[in-house]
ZATORRO-369485 format. One record per residue: x, y, z of N, C-alpha, C in turn. Coordinates in steps of 0.001 Angstrom, whole numbers, plus 500000, padded with zeros to 6 digits. Example, Ala and Ser with C-alpha at 12.3 -4.5 7.8 and 13.67 -1.06 7.14 Angstrom:
REM residues 2
[atom [513190,494310,507800],[512300,495500,507800],[513200,496700,507800]]
[atom [512850,497750,507080],[513670,498940,507140],[512900,500030,507870]]
***
This chain:
REM residues 162
[atom [517775,491456,520861],[518435,492692,520475],[518096,493008,519014]]
[atom [517740,494259,518748],[517412,494674,517384],[518667,495213,516707]]
[atom [518674,495085,515378],[519832,495506,514593],[519359,496354,513418]]
[atom [520316,496862,512663],[519959,497606,511451],[519260,496688,510452]]
[atom [519551,495392,510503],[518830,494439,509639],[517342,494411,509969]]
[atom [516993,494612,511239],[515581,494653,511627],[514906,495887,511028]]
[atom [515604,497003,511030],[515051,498221,510411],[514804,497995,508912]]
[atom [515767,497412,508263],[515629,497141,506829],[514467,496182,506586]]
[atom [514332,495169,507411],[513246,494197,507240],[511886,494876,507378]]
[atom [511747,495784,508340],[510486,496507,508526],[510223,497413,507324]]
[atom [511224,498150,506877],[511047,499017,505701],[510654,498201,504478]]
[atom [511242,497031,504311],[510901,496187,503167],[509447,495746,503204]]
[atom [508911,495491,504389],[507481,495158,504493],[506640,496334,504002]]
[atom [506997,497546,504400],[506250,498730,503951],[506299,498869,502432]]
[atom [507469,498692,501851],[507619,498819,500399],[506901,497688,499663]]
[atom [506974,496480,500202],[506270,495353,499574],[504759,495562,499624]]
[atom [504274,496128,500720],[502846,496441,500824],[502445,497404,499708]]
[atom [503218,498474,499532],[502899,499469,498502],[502857,498813,497119]]
[atom [503855,498007,496806],[503867,497349,495506],[502698,496381,495366]]
[atom [502402,495639,496416],[501312,494663,496341],[499976,495349,496085]]
[atom [499719,496477,496735],[498470,497198,496476],[498467,497729,495050]]
[atom [499566,498297,494620],[499631,498882,493277],[499510,497841,492173]]
[atom [499944,496632,492422],[499859,495549,491421],[498665,494630,491674]]
[atom [497846,494946,492686],[496708,494105,493093],[497150,492663,493351]]
[atom [498248,492544,494060],[498793,491260,494469],[498260,490965,495870]]
[atom [497113,490305,495931],[496420,490105,497204],[497211,489209,498155]]
[atom [497899,488214,497627],[498752,487379,498483],[499903,488208,499045]]
[atom [500425,489113,498227],[501500,489998,498687],[501037,490921,499800]]
[atom [499805,491436,499687],[499255,492267,500769],[499156,491431,502039]]
[atom [498575,490249,501916],[498380,489356,503065],[499716,489047,503757]]
[atom [500782,488865,502974],[502088,488518,503531],[502707,489645,504365]]
[atom [502198,490855,504237],[502729,491979,505005],[502141,492051,506415]]
[atom [501089,491306,506654],[500380,491330,507936],[500428,489956,508590]]
[atom [500295,489939,509907],[500019,488685,510591],[498539,488369,510412]]
[atom [498165,487098,510405],[496754,486738,510169],[495777,487377,511150]]
[atom [496217,487670,512373],[495325,488271,513363],[495438,489798,513417]]
[atom [496114,490401,512447],[496300,491853,512427],[494967,492567,512201]]
[atom [494913,493794,512698],[493754,494668,512508],[494221,495902,511754]]
[atom [493408,496336,510779],[493726,497515,509979],[492543,498483,510045]]
[atom [492837,499726,510396],[491843,500800,510393],[492208,501689,509211]]
[atom [491509,501495,508108],[491927,502023,506797],[490840,502930,506222]]
[atom [490529,504006,506910],[489478,504896,506415],[488119,504260,506583]]
[atom [487492,503873,505473],[486164,503281,505510],[486136,501837,505943]]
[atom [487288,501236,506155],[487350,499839,506582],[488098,499737,507907]]
[atom [487576,498920,508818],[488250,498638,510086],[487989,497186,510435]]
[atom [489061,496382,510435],[488887,494982,510746],[490111,494166,510390]]
[atom [489933,492850,510256],[491067,491956,509985],[491576,492084,508551]]
[atom [492786,491592,508335],[493443,491718,507033],[492636,491037,505931]]
[atom [491944,489931,506232],[491140,489261,505198],[490066,490202,504664]]
[atom [489446,490968,505532],[488443,491944,505098],[489071,493121,504378]]
[atom [490275,493523,504813],[490977,494611,504125],[491228,494243,502674]]
[atom [491657,493008,502449],[491929,492568,501082],[490663,492615,500242]]
[atom [489548,492182,500792],[488280,492246,500057],[487872,493698,499815]]
[atom [488124,494570,500789],[487822,495992,500628],[488668,496597,499506]]
[atom [489952,496279,499468],[490830,496777,498394],[490373,496204,497060]]
[atom [490060,494934,497021],[489579,494299,495785],[488351,495046,495236]]
[atom [487426,495386,496133],[486193,496077,495739],[486476,497528,495316]]
[atom [487221,498264,496138],[487465,499686,495858],[488331,499909,494627]]
[atom [489193,498987,494307],[490135,499186,493208],[489636,498649,491865]]
[atom [488403,498191,491775],[487902,497657,490497],[487883,498716,489404]]
[atom [487708,499976,489752],[487645,501038,488744],[488939,501845,488661]]
[atom [489942,501482,489421],[491209,502211,489424],[492163,501549,488433]]
[atom [492568,502297,487419],[493449,501696,486407],[494930,501978,486649]]
[atom [495246,502849,487603],[496630,503125,487950],[496690,503506,489423]]
[atom [497645,502905,490124],[497792,503159,491556],[499274,503220,491892]]
[atom [499665,504255,492639],[501038,504358,493122],[501016,504828,494562]]
[atom [501715,504093,495417],[501882,504451,496815],[503370,504722,497045]]
[atom [503690,505908,497548],[505067,506288,497844],[505227,506340,499361]]
[atom [506140,505558,499899],[506378,505479,501334],[507651,506260,501656]]
[atom [507599,507104,502687],[508780,507869,503090],[508714,508172,504591]]
[atom [509739,508883,505066],[509806,509342,506455],[509499,508214,507431]]
[atom [510137,507089,507242],[509891,505920,508084],[510651,506093,509400]]
[atom [509909,506165,510493],[510490,506251,511831],[510139,504976,512581]]
[atom [511154,504316,513110],[510972,503041,513787],[511475,503178,515218]]
[atom [510574,502937,516165],[510939,502929,517583],[510731,501513,518103]]
[atom [511821,500828,518393],[511719,499470,518923],[511251,499548,520367]]
[atom [510210,498796,520664],[509664,498759,522013],[510049,497480,522743]]
[atom [510767,496626,522073],[511264,495364,522616],[512039,494660,521528]]
[atom [512564,493498,521821],[513324,492762,520812],[512464,492342,519632]]
[atom [511164,492160,519866],[510267,491646,518825],[509070,492551,518580]]
[atom [509202,493839,518874],[508087,494759,518640],[508626,496148,518312]]
[atom [507867,496869,517513],[508271,498220,517114],[507027,499047,516778]]
[atom [507092,500313,517144],[506092,501290,516721],[506692,502002,515512]]
[atom [505930,502040,514404],[506462,502559,513146],[505485,503576,512570]]
[atom [506012,504728,512236],[505231,505746,511532],[505882,505964,510183]]
[atom [505066,505973,509125],[505592,506256,507794],[504590,507124,507047]]
[atom [505117,507981,506203],[504271,508827,505380],[503955,508085,504092]]
[atom [502777,508355,503563],[502377,507733,502305],[501706,508786,501430]]
[atom [502126,508834,500189],[501499,509675,499173],[500940,508731,498125]]
[atom [499634,508801,497894],[498963,507884,496964],[498410,508649,495776]]
[atom [498598,508058,494614],[497967,508534,493384],[497090,507403,492870]]
[atom [495799,507635,492816],[494848,506625,492356],[494059,507209,491190]]
[atom [494242,506631,490008],[493578,507149,488807],[492422,506230,488426]]
[atom [491255,506826,488299],[490072,506085,487875],[490139,505803,486382]]
[atom [489696,504644,485977],[489625,504315,484550],[488670,505290,483874]]
[atom [488945,505641,482604],[488032,506568,481912],[486687,505911,481667]]
[atom [485664,506743,481694],[484334,506269,481355],[484307,506049,479851]]
[atom [483645,504993,479405],[483605,504661,477972],[483336,505887,477110]]
[atom [484176,506047,476090],[483999,507127,475129],[484617,508445,475537]]
[atom [485257,508504,476698],[485875,509757,477129],[487373,509557,477312]]
[atom [488107,510660,477363],[489538,510594,477643],[489856,511191,479008]]
[atom [488893,511871,479613],[489129,512485,480917],[489009,511438,482020]]
[atom [489915,511543,482995],[489920,510633,484130],[489999,511431,485425]]
[atom [489605,510810,486515],[489727,511440,487818],[490945,510867,488527]]
[atom [491783,511765,489019],[492965,511373,489761],[492773,511782,491214]]
[atom [492836,510809,492117],[492789,511093,493551],[494219,511144,494068]]
[atom [494497,512155,494854],[495798,512308,495493],[495538,512313,496996]]
[atom [496152,511367,497681],[495886,511183,499108],[497202,511295,499867]]
[atom [497196,512149,500871],[498341,512241,501781],[497923,511630,503100]]
[atom [498706,510660,503561],[498349,509998,504809],[499603,509467,505490]]
[atom [499409,508920,506683],[500493,508280,507421],[500008,506913,507873]]
[atom [500908,505967,507881],[500635,504659,508461],[501230,504655,509868]]
[atom [500394,504412,510848],[500842,504270,512228],[500687,502787,512551]]
[atom [501810,502100,512575],[501823,500641,512651],[502469,500140,513930]]
[atom [501963,499001,514375],[502695,498213,515359],[503207,496982,514618]]
[atom [504508,496855,514564],[505139,495688,513954],[505533,494717,515051]]
[atom [505475,493459,514712],[505972,492421,515606],[506838,491468,514792]]
[atom [507746,490828,515509],[508537,489769,514896],[508063,488463,515521]]
[atom [507573,487584,514649],[507135,486267,515086],[507812,485241,514185]]
[atom [508333,484215,514781],[509047,483163,514035],[510085,483779,513094]]
[atom [510728,484850,513555],[511801,485489,512793],[511337,486439,511705]]
[atom [510027,486650,511544],[509488,487502,510476],[508846,488767,511050]]
[atom [509262,489930,510548],[508615,491193,510902],[507404,491380,510000]]
[atom [506270,491688,510613],[505041,491987,509864],[504204,492981,510659]]
[atom [503193,493513,510000],[502266,494448,510637],[501317,493659,511528]]
[atom [501208,494099,512791],[500260,493497,513723],[499035,494395,513903]]
[atom [499223,495693,513690],[498119,496655,513833],[498456,497893,513003]]
[atom [497483,498379,512264],[497701,499580,511442],[496520,500532,511585]]
[atom [496856,501821,511722],[495876,502894,511639],[496367,503828,510547]]
[atom [495529,504077,509547],[495870,505030,508500],[495314,506387,508936]]
[atom [496202,507368,509072],[495848,508713,509506],[495870,509601,508265]]
[atom [494726,510169,507919],[494605,510930,506674],[494850,512412,506904]]
[atom [495605,513019,505989],[495865,514447,506007],[495100,515186,504914]]
[atom [494933,514531,503755],[494270,515213,502645],[493822,514188,501616]]
[atom [492666,514455,501030],[492157,513664,499914],[491607,514668,498910]]
[atom [492233,514719,497751],[491737,515647,496728],[491684,514941,495390]]
[atom [490862,515455,494518],[490740,514876,493186],[490890,515985,492153]]
[atom [491307,515549,490974],[491378,516482,489852],[491112,515713,488571]]
[atom [490580,516414,487598],[490341,515822,486283],[491630,515889,485488]]
[atom [491973,514785,484843],[493190,514734,484036],[492892,514047,482709]]
[atom [493784,514246,481756],[493797,513476,480524],[495172,512836,480432]]
[atom [495206,511529,480363],[496476,510805,480283],[497025,510933,478865]]
[atom [498174,511557,478728],[498795,511775,477423],[499999,510869,477199]]
[atom [500056,509761,477917],[501180,508844,477782],[501269,508315,476357]]
[atom [502468,508324,475817],[502709,507812,474471],[502293,506338,474426]]
[atom [501430,505941,473509],[500964,504551,473465],[502071,503545,473167]]
[atom [503221,503999,472683],[504327,503092,472412],[505180,502782,473634]]
[atom [504970,503499,474728],[505741,503268,475944],[505162,502095,476720]]
[atom [505979,501453,477523],[505522,500332,478353],[504658,500886,479485]]
[atom [503436,500406,479557],[502495,500833,480604],[502565,499907,481803]]
[atom [502341,500491,482953],[502221,499653,484144],[500904,498879,484067]]
[atom [500919,497729,484704],[499712,496907,484741],[499452,496505,486178]]
[atom [498208,496329,486513],[497815,496040,487890],[497601,494553,488109]]
[atom [498548,493764,487630],[498462,492313,487811],[499843,491714,487577]]
[atom [499906,490396,487506],[501218,489749,487383],[501794,489796,485970]]
[atom [501160,490554,485060],[501758,490775,483747],[502595,492057,483710]]
[atom [502638,492790,484835],[503491,493969,484916],[504955,493535,484755]]
[atom [505765,494353,484098],[507171,493967,483875],[507960,493628,485151]]
[atom [507553,494104,486311],[508280,493770,487538],[508261,492273,487833]]
[atom [507297,491558,487277],[507163,490120,487546],[507791,489237,486470]]
[atom [508548,489791,485558],[509096,488991,484452],[510260,488104,484868]]
[atom [510635,488088,486112],[511789,487324,486592],[511627,485854,486357]]
***
């Protein structure tokens, strides 16, 4: 029997995935999937180990990443399985080219169509298809005050100071 705790557990996996990608926490990404999971992620389609390598490669030039998850709909198909659709809005900012202040910002609207399973008491992604609605870019200049705390894409980000 599924409960509201199961819904919360599934949503937490989605949120942890977003944070793990944004902080380049590869172990955190891996923990959101079962080892035999398959991800169809635009230019990548295959197992989670390959997805992590694909993210590692694609994000080498991205200096800021934010994934916003919303509109999470969960349909339980059994006590240990669920079909989950969630919306995702991504902001991916390319690092500036040496000597310039202009950067490229990609804004991506997509949905995650996931099959979640519960194995050994843990809800994780067993299959994911990323459905894209829009990918656009714009030139920006980051005017963030240098005295403010900046996000970092590693374990030195303030979220990990615990």
